[in-house]
Backbone as CSV, one residue per row, in Angstrom:
resi,resn,N_x,N_y,N_z,CA_x,CA_y,CA_z,C_x,C_y,C_z
1,MET,72.094,110.439,91.101,73.408,109.952,91.653,74.357,110.228,91.620
2,PRO,75.753,110.628,92.279,76.648,110.744,91.941,77.990,109.607,91.377
3,LYS,78.458,109.515,89.539,78.947,109.127,89.348,80.170,109.354,88.586
4,ALA,81.522,108.411,89.017,82.097,109.465,88.247,83.578,108.151,88.198
5,SER,85.062,108.725,87.431,85.378,107.385,87.244,86.360,107.952,87.052
6,VAL,87.676,107.497,87.986,89.181,107.795,87.780,90.213,106.792,87.067
7,THR,91.498,107.368,86.354,91.663,106.190,85.825,93.673,106.370,86.142
8,ARG,94.403,105.744,87.141,96.062,105.920,87.308,96.740,104.702,86.914
9,LEU,98.454,105.462,86.467,99.141,104.498,86.391,100.133,104.643,87.521
10,ILE,100.330,103.398,88.529,101.262,103.654,89.590,102.494,102.733,89.114
11,ALA,103.691,102.944,89.567,104.980,102.734,89.582,104.524,101.292,90.987
12,ARG,103.853,100.616,90.683,104.155,99.351,91.654,103.366,98.248,90.266
13,ASP,103.529,96.939,91.121,102.706,95.606,90.540,101.876,95.410,90.775
14,LYS,100.698,94.735,90.011,99.226,94.562,90.491,99.361,93.781,91.632
15,GLN,99.804,93.076,92.005,99.257,92.307,92.960,99.138,93.374,94.631
16,THR,100.774,94.189,94.676,101.066,94.829,95.387,99.278,95.695,96.055
17,LEU,99.154,96.511,94.485,97.827,97.244,94.448,97.051,96.775,94.676
18,ILE,96.361,95.712,94.626,95.366,94.765,95.201,95.163,94.550,96.533
19,ASN,96.551,94.280,96.767,96.805,93.943,98.540,96.160,95.317,99.037
20,PHE,97.107,96.262,98.385,97.051,98.167,99.483,95.618,98.489,99.498
21,VAL,94.683,98.279,98.346,93.117,98.663,98.278,92.405,97.460,99.495
22,LEU,93.061,96.133,99.087,92.085,95.503,99.980,92.370,95.621,101.944
23,ASP,93.357,96.402,102.370,94.179,96.607,103.337,93.271,98.032,104.343
24,ILE,92.081,97.642,104.522,90.786,98.749,104.608,91.135,99.422,105.555
25,GLU,91.455,98.595,106.609,91.714,98.779,107.868,92.744,99.883,108.302
26,LYS,93.566,100.313,106.854,94.583,101.568,107.326,94.000,102.659,106.531
27,TYR,92.872,102.333,105.502,92.511,103.913,105.190,92.689,105.131,106.285
28,PRO,91.863,104.762,107.144,92.125,106.003,107.954,93.378,106.894,107.826
29,GLU,94.435,106.454,107.770,95.866,106.667,107.959,96.600,107.506,106.127
30,PHE,95.466,107.781,105.412,95.962,108.685,104.511,94.624,108.784,104.051
31,ILE,93.289,108.111,103.617,92.579,108.683,102.517,91.569,109.717,103.311
32,PRO,91.337,110.928,102.736,91.147,112.163,103.244,89.525,112.475,103.476
33,PHE,89.119,112.714,104.564,87.391,112.408,104.956,87.323,111.409,105.659
34,CYS,88.084,109.896,105.913,88.098,108.404,106.162,88.919,108.892,107.433
35,ILE,87.518,108.504,108.298,88.048,108.530,110.201,88.633,107.568,110.778
36,ASP,87.633,106.022,110.323,87.766,104.998,110.528,87.746,104.034,109.894
37,SER,87.819,102.441,110.538,87.230,101.686,109.541,87.738,99.992,110.251
38,LYS,86.490,99.378,110.104,86.926,97.751,110.669,85.867,97.037,109.638
39,VAL,87.054,96.100,109.226,86.883,94.522,109.240,85.922,94.206,109.971
40,TYR,85.241,93.281,109.385,84.000,92.050,110.475,84.441,90.900,109.682
41,GLU,84.353,90.566,108.507,84.700,89.172,108.294,85.245,89.280,107.092
42,THR,86.059,88.161,106.493,86.903,87.933,105.473,87.015,86.547,105.133
43,ASN,86.717,86.231,104.135,86.351,84.325,103.539,87.033,84.274,102.107
44,ASP,87.844,83.298,102.298,88.668,83.223,101.163,88.424,81.962,100.384
45,GLU,87.120,82.010,99.457,86.638,81.378,98.672,86.925,80.872,97.314
46,GLY,88.213,80.262,96.929,88.817,79.766,95.917,88.687,81.276,95.028
47,ASN,88.258,81.593,93.971,88.982,82.572,93.094,88.262,83.741,94.044
48,VAL,87.501,83.411,94.815,86.813,85.297,95.746,87.073,85.415,97.054
49,LYS,87.404,86.998,97.356,88.299,86.877,98.749,86.836,87.839,98.928
50,LYS,86.063,87.689,100.424,85.119,88.510,100.553,85.224,88.855,101.727
51,ILE,85.177,90.794,101.680,85.065,91.219,102.937,83.746,91.858,103.664
52,ILE,83.914,91.797,104.326,82.588,92.847,105.109,83.242,93.866,105.991
53,ALA,82.982,95.155,105.745,83.734,96.385,106.477,82.854,97.737,106.448
54,ASP,83.170,98.293,107.490,82.415,100.054,107.582,83.911,100.445,107.539
55,LEU,83.150,102.050,107.041,83.925,102.821,106.522,82.941,103.857,107.665
56,THR,83.886,104.295,108.603,83.447,105.970,108.610,83.799,107.070,107.895
57,ILE,83.234,107.651,107.250,83.846,109.405,106.328,83.124,110.478,107.321
58,GLY,83.603,111.143,106.732,82.737,112.937,107.099,83.957,114.062,107.365
59,LYS,83.397,114.578,107.949,84.187,115.684,108.275,83.111,116.373,109.911
60,ARG,83.702,116.728,111.094,82.557,116.303,111.923,81.776,118.198,111.600
61,PRO,80.965,117.951,112.109,79.479,117.292,112.860,79.377,117.029,111.837
62,PHE,79.204,116.331,110.903,78.852,115.490,109.671,79.490,114.212,109.285
63,VAL,78.871,113.178,110.278,79.771,112.212,109.971,79.060,110.888,110.125
64,ASP,79.433,110.080,108.840,78.443,108.416,109.115,79.184,107.512,108.573
65,THR,78.943,106.405,108.677,79.212,104.779,108.967,78.739,104.155,107.907
66,TYR,78.704,103.568,106.832,78.956,102.418,106.236,78.954,101.447,105.882
67,LYS,78.388,100.290,105.653,79.132,99.136,105.342,78.314,98.644,104.407
68,SER,80.198,97.973,103.944,80.331,97.765,102.680,80.235,96.055,102.034
69,ASP,80.043,95.163,101.107,80.573,93.527,100.947,81.595,94.329,100.062
70,VAL,82.420,93.632,99.977,83.768,93.848,98.937,84.538,92.304,98.803
71,ARG,84.021,92.283,97.538,84.560,91.163,96.944,85.213,91.143,95.910
72,TYR,86.246,90.656,95.953,88.141,90.778,95.493,87.983,89.184,94.118
73,ASP,87.412,89.484,92.962,87.830,88.062,92.173,89.225,88.331,91.356
74,LYS,89.440,87.064,92.164,91.291,86.933,91.903,91.702,86.428,90.615
75,LYS,91.004,85.966,90.094,90.840,85.371,88.211,90.644,86.630,87.049
76,ASN,90.166,88.132,87.320,89.718,88.581,87.113,90.595,90.307,87.184
77,ASP,91.577,90.115,88.957,92.538,91.185,89.029,91.095,92.606,89.229
78,SER,89.484,92.260,89.667,88.984,93.162,90.193,88.282,93.159,91.314
79,ILE,88.409,94.655,91.820,87.631,94.546,93.793,86.131,94.964,93.532
80,TYR,84.924,93.980,93.756,83.741,94.851,93.260,83.089,95.341,94.660
81,VAL,82.544,96.104,94.821,81.997,96.883,96.253,81.092,97.199,96.273
82,THR,79.468,97.235,97.167,78.758,97.371,97.300,77.831,97.764,98.677
83,ASN,76.958,98.518,99.177,76.825,98.739,100.067,75.809,97.849,100.694
84,ILE,76.038,97.751,102.434,74.883,96.758,102.953,74.026,97.675,104.623
85,ASP,74.502,98.537,104.425,74.008,99.737,105.423,74.695,100.702,105.486
86,GLY,73.763,101.710,106.307,74.886,102.861,106.273,73.868,104.012,105.942
87,PRO,74.241,105.337,105.550,73.725,106.079,105.127,73.224,106.390,102.899
88,LEU,73.963,105.370,102.765,74.011,105.222,101.385,72.932,104.223,100.759
89,LYS,71.726,105.174,99.722,70.979,104.389,99.368,71.565,103.510,97.920
90,HIS,72.348,103.500,98.242,72.882,102.823,97.000,74.206,103.081,96.599
91,LEU,75.449,101.958,96.346,77.202,102.244,96.918,77.347,100.860,95.974
92,GLU,78.183,101.268,94.594,78.299,100.658,93.627,80.475,101.318,93.067
93,ASN,80.931,100.449,93.488,82.459,100.760,92.772,83.063,99.570,92.515
94,ASN,83.935,99.687,91.386,84.703,99.083,90.983,86.274,99.207,90.423
95,TRP,86.869,98.697,91.106,88.152,98.592,90.351,88.685,97.509,90.156
96,LYS,89.896,98.261,89.226,90.436,96.844,87.965,91.964,97.398,87.958
97,PHE,92.272,96.378,87.830,94.191,96.405,87.522,94.675,96.154,86.127
98,ILE,95.682,96.651,85.980,95.931,96.008,84.686,97.586,96.440,84.431
99,GLU,98.162,95.471,84.210,99.797,95.493,84.459,100.342,95.762,82.759
100,LYS,100.895,96.998,82.991,101.473,97.336,82.038,103.178,97.528,81.982
101,GLU,104.030,96.677,81.629,104.905,96.821,82.207,105.729,96.843,83.220
102,LYS,106.319,97.985,83.695,106.943,98.479,85.316,105.473,98.987,85.701
103,LEU,104.580,99.195,85.297,103.402,99.897,85.983,102.106,99.179,85.682
104,THR,101.025,99.890,86.906,99.881,98.982,86.608,98.949,100.314,86.492
105,GLU,98.162,99.743,85.762,96.849,101.292,85.358,95.741,100.595,86.176
106,VAL,94.977,101.367,86.811,94.258,101.088,88.376,93.213,101.819,87.385
107,GLN,92.277,100.694,87.509,90.698,101.842,86.950,89.579,102.148,88.058
108,PHE,88.831,103.144,88.321,88.312,103.063,89.871,86.707,103.796,89.477
109,ASP,85.753,103.564,89.165,84.602,103.809,89.256,83.826,104.111,90.077
110,VAL,82.957,104.324,90.482,81.567,104.827,91.420,80.691,105.053,91.246
111,ASP,79.738,104.720,91.871,78.129,104.942,91.402,77.345,105.147,92.726
112,PHE,76.974,106.140,93.754,76.365,105.979,95.129,74.818,106.957,94.685
113,GLU,74.253,107.088,95.980,73.234,107.550,96.181,73.324,107.859,97.719
114,ILE,72.725,109.185,98.289,73.044,108.952,99.699,71.467,108.959,99.837
115,LYS,71.241,108.684,100.773,69.306,108.759,101.623,69.378,109.474,101.400
116,ASN,69.657,111.247,102.158,69.479,112.192,102.214,69.600,113.338,101.313
117,LYS,68.286,113.387,100.303,68.597,113.878,98.973,69.003,115.117,98.939
118,PHE,69.182,116.637,100.260,70.145,117.240,100.152,71.595,117.079,100.475
119,LEU,71.828,116.376,101.358,73.310,115.699,101.139,73.777,115.134,99.313
120,ASN,72.729,114.520,98.841,73.077,114.000,97.287,73.503,115.228,96.894
121,LEU,72.570,116.098,96.980,72.868,117.119,96.065,74.355,118.209,95.755
122,ILE,74.150,117.887,97.466,75.433,118.648,97.715,76.985,118.019,96.984
123,MET,76.914,116.822,97.281,77.881,115.635,96.844,78.443,115.258,95.225
124,GLU,76.185,115.627,94.496,76.462,115.555,93.032,77.515,116.644,92.701
125,LYS,77.747,118.139,93.223,78.467,118.606,92.746,79.595,118.686,92.745
126,SER,80.239,118.311,93.737,81.558,118.551,94.344,82.252,116.539,94.258
127,PHE,81.598,115.762,94.190,82.352,114.447,93.859,83.369,113.909,93.000
128,GLN,83.466,114.642,91.351,84.752,114.312,90.558,86.043,114.938,91.710
129,PHE,85.723,116.540,92.140,86.630,116.529,92.908,87.020,116.034,93.731
130,GLY,86.679,115.308,94.911,87.231,114.611,96.246,87.420,113.436,95.149
131,LEU,86.717,112.500,94.625,87.565,111.509,93.900,88.773,111.519,93.662
132,ASN,89.425,112.734,93.125,91.048,112.661,92.873,91.083,113.276,93.876
133,LYS,90.409,113.749,94.874,91.932,114.245,95.780,91.806,112.846,96.936
134,ILE,91.290,111.927,96.616,91.328,110.559,97.219,91.934,109.456,96.271
135,ALA,91.985,109.587,94.768,92.782,108.643,94.018,94.376,109.347,94.564
136,ASP,94.588,110.885,94.484,95.432,111.172,94.290,96.357,110.588,95.783
137,ALA,95.728,110.309,97.080,96.173,110.504,98.540,96.275,108.714,98.318
138,PHE,95.944,107.578,97.333,95.898,106.382,97.376,97.227,106.647,96.716
139,GLN,97.424,107.314,95.459,98.666,106.905,94.294,99.809,107.285,95.242
140,LYS,99.324,108.556,96.177,101.036,108.957,96.605,101.330,107.953,98.128
141,ARG,100.680,106.918,98.498,100.822,106.281,99.301,100.823,105.060,98.676
142,ALA,100.319,104.234,97.818,101.016,103.372,96.752,102.416,103.144,96.317
143,GLU,102.757,104.624,95.955,104.043,104.745,95.678,105.303,104.636,96.315
144,ASN,104.544,105.075,97.997,105.576,105.536,99.119,105.637,104.057,99.533
145,LEU,105.186,102.514,98.939,104.789,101.264,100.430,106.259,101.176,99.789
């Protein structure tokens, strides 16, 4: 299973960055290979905000849509994502936000497996590179908010 982590210091306050990550419908505007997104459901349940959303990713003709369960833990300033449906056999990612003076440290860990074993093997070889490109896009967009 491809696993990777990235940590960035971003010159924005923690809550702005959390809201930015939770604004899933804007992902196609700036994330490489994100073609479309759709939020189906949002529920605010005290200390947890739950979102069910689709992301369509890829590069034509290799495009897939997967559905995710996104949970924002307000008490711990973290976001936890798992897959519900789509081409992924397994997806788990975690976002952590730690405020440090005028910066916020954003930690992102991802662990996933694609159902197609051949595609999974390809992703294992290039995933850290792709994750860094996505992290660069997030950081650039966040700093321009």
